[in-house]
C-alpha positions in Angstrom: 65.9 -95.1 -101.6 66.4 -93.7 -105.1 67.9 -90.0 -104.5 69.8 -88.3 -107.0 73.4 -86.5 -106.7 73.2 -83.8 -104.4 75.2 -81.4 -107.2 76.5 -81.9 -110.5 80.0 -84.2 -110.9 78.9 -86.2 -107.8 78.6 -90.0 -108.1 77.1 -92.7 -105.1 79.7 -94.9 -104.3 79.5 -97.4 -101.6 77.6 -100.8 -100.8 74.5 -99.8 -99.8 71.9 -97.8 -102.0 72.1 -94.0 -102.9 71.8 -91.9 -99.6 72.3 -94.7 -97.5 74.5 -94.8 -94.6 77.2 -97.6 -97.0 78.7 -95.4 -98.9 79.2 -91.5 -99.7 78.7 -89.1 -103.0 81.8 -88.3 -104.0 83.2 -85.9 -106.1 87.0 -85.9 -107.5 90.1 -87.7 -106.6 92.6 -87.8 -104.1 93.8 -84.6 -102.2 90.9 -82.6 -104.3 87.8 -85.4 -103.3 84.8 -84.0 -101.5 82.3 -86.4 -99.9 79.1 -85.8 -99.4 76.4 -87.9 -97.0 72.8 -87.2 -96.2 72.2 -87.6 -92.4 68.5 -86.6 -92.5 67.3 -88.4 -89.6 70.3 -87.0 -86.8 68.6 -86.5 -83.6 68.3 -82.5 -82.1 70.1 -80.5 -81.1 72.0 -80.9 -84.4 69.1 -81.9 -86.5 68.8 -83.3 -90.6 72.3 -81.7 -92.1 74.6 -83.2 -94.9 78.4 -84.1 -93.5 81.1 -82.8 -96.3 84.6 -83.8 -96.2 86.8 -82.3 -98.6 90.0 -79.7 -99.1 90.2 -77.7 -95.8 87.8 -79.4 -94.3 89.6 -82.5 -93.1 87.5 -82.8 -89.8 84.6 -82.3 -92.1 81.5 -80.1 -91.9 77.4 -80.4 -91.5 75.9 -78.2 -94.3 72.4 -77.8 -92.8 69.0 -77.4 -95.0 68.5 -73.9 -94.3 72.1 -73.0 -95.6 73.8 -72.4 -92.3 77.1 -74.8 -92.0 79.8 -75.7 -89.0 82.8 -77.5 -88.6 82.2 -80.9 -87.2 85.2 -80.7 -84.8 84.4 -77.5 -82.9 
Protein backbone atom coordinates (compact mmCIF):
# COMPACT_ATOMS: atom_id res chain seq x y z
CA UNK A 1 0.00 0.00 0.00
CA UNK A 2 2.05 2.95 -1.25
CA UNK A 3 0.21 6.06 -0.18
CA UNK A 4 1.51 9.63 -0.39
CA UNK A 5 1.15 12.01 2.58
CA UNK A 6 -2.36 13.52 2.88
CA UNK A 7 -0.95 17.06 3.09
CA UNK A 8 2.36 18.90 3.14
CA UNK A 9 4.38 18.43 6.32
CA UNK A 10 2.93 15.04 7.32
CA UNK A 11 5.18 11.97 7.64
CA UNK A 12 4.26 8.34 8.27
CA UNK A 13 5.04 6.92 11.72
CA UNK A 14 4.15 3.36 12.52
CA UNK A 15 4.97 -0.31 12.12
CA UNK A 16 2.76 -0.85 9.08
CA UNK A 17 2.83 0.38 5.51
CA UNK A 18 1.81 4.02 4.97
CA UNK A 19 -1.98 4.27 5.14
CA UNK A 20 -2.42 1.09 7.19
CA UNK A 21 -4.03 0.88 10.63
CA UNK A 22 -0.58 0.25 12.16
CA UNK A 23 0.44 3.91 12.21
CA UNK A 24 -0.54 7.51 11.52
CA UNK A 25 0.44 10.43 9.36
CA UNK A 26 1.98 12.89 11.83
CA UNK A 27 2.79 16.60 11.65
CA UNK A 28 4.46 18.61 14.40
CA UNK A 29 5.56 17.60 17.88
CA UNK A 30 4.12 17.45 21.38
CA UNK A 31 1.22 19.86 22.07
CA UNK A 32 1.01 21.06 18.45
CA UNK A 33 1.02 17.54 16.98
CA UNK A 34 -1.62 16.60 14.43
CA UNK A 35 -2.35 13.05 13.27
CA UNK A 36 -4.35 11.67 10.36
CA UNK A 37 -5.25 8.06 9.63
CA UNK A 38 -7.33 6.92 6.67
CA UNK A 39 -10.37 4.78 7.48
CA UNK A 40 -11.67 4.37 3.94
CA UNK A 41 -13.24 0.94 4.53
CA UNK A 42 -15.39 1.98 7.49
CA UNK A 43 -18.91 0.52 7.17
CA UNK A 44 -21.99 2.69 6.83
CA UNK A 45 -23.59 4.69 8.31
CA UNK A 46 -20.26 6.41 9.03
CA UNK A 47 -18.53 5.40 5.79
CA UNK A 48 -15.07 6.36 4.44
CA UNK A 49 -13.24 9.12 6.30
CA UNK A 50 -9.96 10.28 7.86
CA UNK A 51 -9.52 10.15 11.66
CA UNK A 52 -7.97 13.43 12.85
CA UNK A 53 -6.48 14.37 16.23
CA UNK A 54 -4.82 17.68 16.99
CA UNK A 55 -4.96 20.85 19.09
CA UNK A 56 -8.60 21.46 20.04
CA UNK A 57 -9.59 17.98 18.85
CA UNK A 58 -8.46 15.79 21.76
CA UNK A 59 -11.37 13.36 21.25
CA UNK A 60 -10.80 13.42 17.51
CA UNK A 61 -12.80 14.24 14.44
CA UNK A 62 -13.90 12.44 11.31
CA UNK A 63 -13.00 14.22 8.08
CA UNK A 64 -15.19 12.94 5.26
CA UNK A 65 -14.10 12.76 1.65
CA UNK A 66 -16.81 15.25 0.61
CA UNK A 67 -15.34 17.96 2.91
CA UNK A 68 -17.77 17.54 5.83
CA UNK A 69 -16.48 16.74 9.31
CA UNK A 70 -17.76 15.90 12.80
CA UNK A 71 -16.36 15.43 16.30
CA UNK A 72 -15.86 11.75 17.11
CA UNK A 73 -16.98 12.07 20.74
CA UNK A 74 -20.42 13.47 19.90
